[in-house]
VEXLUMDO-298970 format. One record per residue (C-alpha): residue in one letter; x, y, z. Coordinates in nm, 4 decimals. Layout:
N
> res, px, py, pz
> A, X, Y, Z;
...
This chain:
88
> res, px, py, pz
> M, 9.4394, -4.4376, -20.4259;
> A, 9.6813, -4.3167, -20.6461;
> L, 9.5564, -4.3648, -20.9672;
> L, 9.2666, -4.1295, -20.8679;
> Q, 9.4333, -3.8902, -20.7571;
> T, 9.7055, -3.8347, -21.0392;
> F, 9.3952, -3.8471, -21.3214;
> L, 9.1239, -3.6504, -21.1009;
> G, 9.3028, -3.4221, -20.8676;
> G, 9.1158, -3.2746, -20.5747;
> P, 9.1976, -3.3541, -20.2136;
> D, 9.3971, -3.5928, -20.1188;
> L, 9.1476, -3.9050, -19.9790;
> R, 9.4476, -4.0433, -19.7820;
> Q, 9.4953, -3.7440, -19.5675;
> Q, 9.1370, -3.7775, -19.3977;
> P, 9.1783, -3.8570, -19.0119;
> R, 8.9972, -4.2095, -19.1196;
> F, 9.1460, -4.2932, -19.4112;
> L, 9.3559, -4.6135, -19.3019;
> L, 9.0492, -4.7627, -19.1006;
> M, 8.8296, -4.7761, -19.3169;
> S, 9.0522, -4.9036, -19.6137;
> A, 9.1492, -5.1568, -19.3346;
> E, 8.7801, -5.2227, -19.2885;
> A, 8.6667, -5.2204, -19.6556;
> A, 8.9556, -5.4973, -19.7335;
> G, 8.9210, -5.6722, -19.4589;
> L, 8.4943, -5.6921, -19.5130;
> V, 8.6158, -5.8482, -19.8908;
> A, 8.8669, -6.0346, -19.7616;
> L, 8.6308, -6.1883, -19.5709;
> F, 8.4151, -6.2733, -19.9059;
> G, 8.6769, -6.4928, -20.0041;
> F, 8.4780, -6.7553, -19.8479;
> M, 8.1394, -6.7439, -19.9915;
> P, 8.0401, -6.8984, -20.3891;
> I, 8.1947, -6.7597, -20.6396;
> G, 7.8844, -6.5703, -20.7809;
> L, 7.7490, -6.4732, -20.4277;
> R, 8.1565, -6.3778, -20.3766;
> W, 8.1695, -6.1237, -20.6929;
> L, 7.8285, -5.9255, -20.6020;
> M, 7.9240, -5.8665, -20.2324;
> T, 8.2296, -5.7691, -20.3429;
> L, 8.0667, -5.5717, -20.5410;
> A, 7.8522, -5.4000, -20.2844;
> A, 8.1193, -5.3271, -20.0432;
> W, 8.3833, -5.1676, -20.2917;
> F, 8.0801, -4.9531, -20.3486;
> M, 8.0064, -4.8898, -20.0153;
> A, 8.3284, -4.7709, -19.9331;
> A, 8.3305, -4.5587, -20.2087;
> R, 8.0784, -4.3727, -20.1793;
> F, 7.9725, -4.3693, -19.7766;
> F, 8.3558, -4.4097, -19.6282;
> F, 8.5592, -4.1419, -19.8780;
> E, 8.2152, -3.9597, -19.8984;
> M, 8.3110, -3.9005, -20.2139;
> P, 8.0882, -3.7125, -20.4684;
> W, 7.9014, -3.9407, -20.7289;
> P, 8.1594, -3.9207, -21.0670;
> K, 8.4441, -3.9725, -20.8398;
> T, 8.2539, -4.2690, -20.6990;
> M, 8.1652, -4.4109, -20.9891;
> L, 8.5384, -4.3901, -21.1403;
> L, 8.6714, -4.5233, -20.7871;
> F, 8.4681, -4.8123, -20.8170;
> L, 8.5259, -4.9108, -21.1576;
> V, 8.8864, -4.9482, -21.1042;
> L, 8.8250, -5.1498, -20.7908;
> V, 8.5711, -5.3576, -20.9911;
> V, 8.8773, -5.4261, -21.3082;
> L, 9.1468, -5.4548, -20.9529;
> T, 8.9309, -5.6977, -20.8358;
> Y, 8.8120, -5.9196, -21.1512;
> I, 9.2223, -5.9428, -21.2394;
> S, 9.3226, -6.0223, -20.9341;
> D, 9.0329, -6.2833, -20.9377;
> L, 9.1373, -6.4043, -21.3017;
> A, 9.5062, -6.4696, -21.1737;
> I, 9.3663, -6.6373, -20.8613;
> L, 9.1718, -6.8772, -21.1094;
> G, 9.4775, -6.9402, -21.3063;
> A, 9.7115, -6.9997, -21.0794;
> L, 9.5093, -7.2715, -20.9428;
> C, 9.4989, -7.4218, -21.3086;
> L, 9.8366, -7.5147, -21.2893;
């Protein structure tokens, strides 16, 4: 959120009254997907991130897509880090 706020500006989503609750719900849901097979987990994670960006935070489409892409890239990097650690 800080990256998005820094580069795009606009209203600070972290000031919304439900921000912490909605962020925790989205992150908890994605954490539960960790027990699924990797292909299904990836699809469900993408859907959860998109739903969080679009409907939880009620962002306009351009910002929704940018936040979604940032979350996708960060999720992919974390998956690569986990797979790398498991190979050690």
